[in-house]
C-alpha positions as CSV (number, residue, x, y, z in Angstrom):
1,M,4.7,-65.3,137.5
2,E,2.1,-64.1,140.0
3,E,4.3,-61.2,141.0
4,E,4.7,-60.2,137.3
5,A,0.9,-60.4,136.8
6,R,0.4,-58.1,139.8
7,E,3.0,-55.6,138.5
8,I,1.4,-55.5,135.1
9,L,-2.1,-55.0,136.5
10,S,-1.0,-52.3,139.0
11,N,0.8,-50.4,136.2
12,A,-2.3,-50.6,134.0
13,I,-4.5,-49.2,136.8
14,V,-2.3,-46.2,137.6
15,Q,-3.2,-43.1,135.6
16,E,-0.1,-41.3,134.3
17,T,-1.8,-37.9,134.0
18,P,-5.4,-37.0,134.6
19,R,-7.3,-36.5,131.3
20,E,-9.8,-33.8,130.8
21,R,-13.4,-35.0,130.6
22,L,-14.6,-35.0,127.0
23,S,-17.9,-35.6,125.4
24,V,-18.3,-38.7,123.3
25,A,-18.0,-36.7,120.1
26,Q,-14.9,-34.8,121.3
27,S,-13.3,-38.1,122.4
28,I,-13.9,-39.6,118.9
29,R,-12.6,-36.6,117.2
30,K,-9.4,-36.7,119.4
31,D,-8.9,-40.4,118.8
32,L,-9.3,-39.9,115.0
33,A,-6.9,-36.9,115.0
34,D,-4.4,-38.9,117.0
35,A,-4.6,-41.6,114.3
36,G,-4.0,-39.0,111.6
37,L,-7.5,-38.9,110.3
38,K,-9.0,-35.5,109.7
39,G,-12.7,-36.5,109.3
40,F,-15.1,-35.2,106.7
41,D,-18.2,-33.1,106.4
42,L,-21.6,-34.5,105.5
43,P,-23.6,-32.6,102.9
44,L,-26.6,-30.6,104.3
45,Y,-29.9,-31.3,102.6
46,N,-32.8,-28.9,102.3
47,R,-35.7,-30.0,104.4
48,A,-39.3,-29.8,103.2
49,P,-41.6,-27.5,105.1
50,M,-43.6,-29.1,107.8
51,R,-47.1,-30.3,106.8
52,E,-50.2,-29.3,108.6
53,P,-51.2,-31.6,111.5
54,P,-54.3,-33.7,110.9
55,D,-57.6,-32.4,112.2
56,F,-59.4,-34.9,114.4
57,S,-62.1,-32.6,115.6
58,G,-64.9,-33.8,113.2
59,P,-67.9,-36.0,114.3
60,E,-66.5,-39.0,112.5
61,F,-63.8,-39.3,115.1
62,G,-66.2,-39.5,118.0
63,T,-65.1,-36.7,120.3
64,Y,-66.1,-36.6,123.9
65,D,-68.5,-33.7,123.2
66,D,-70.6,-36.0,121.0
67,E,-71.3,-38.4,123.9
68,D,-72.8,-35.5,125.9
69,E,-75.3,-34.5,123.2
70,E,-77.1,-37.9,123.2
């Protein structure tokens, strides 16, 4: 039984052919294609324009310049 376990493990470790290195996305696509699934496209949504960043330069925000004036 020990010899059989060793043989199974050694066969599992041996690579039959070297596989090319794929990114995660490519690997998933390949696995899905091998399973017969073609995948799907997600709809693209229009994004709203970016808003203006907040202005923190006023005296109510206590800038460093205000400390020098005192």
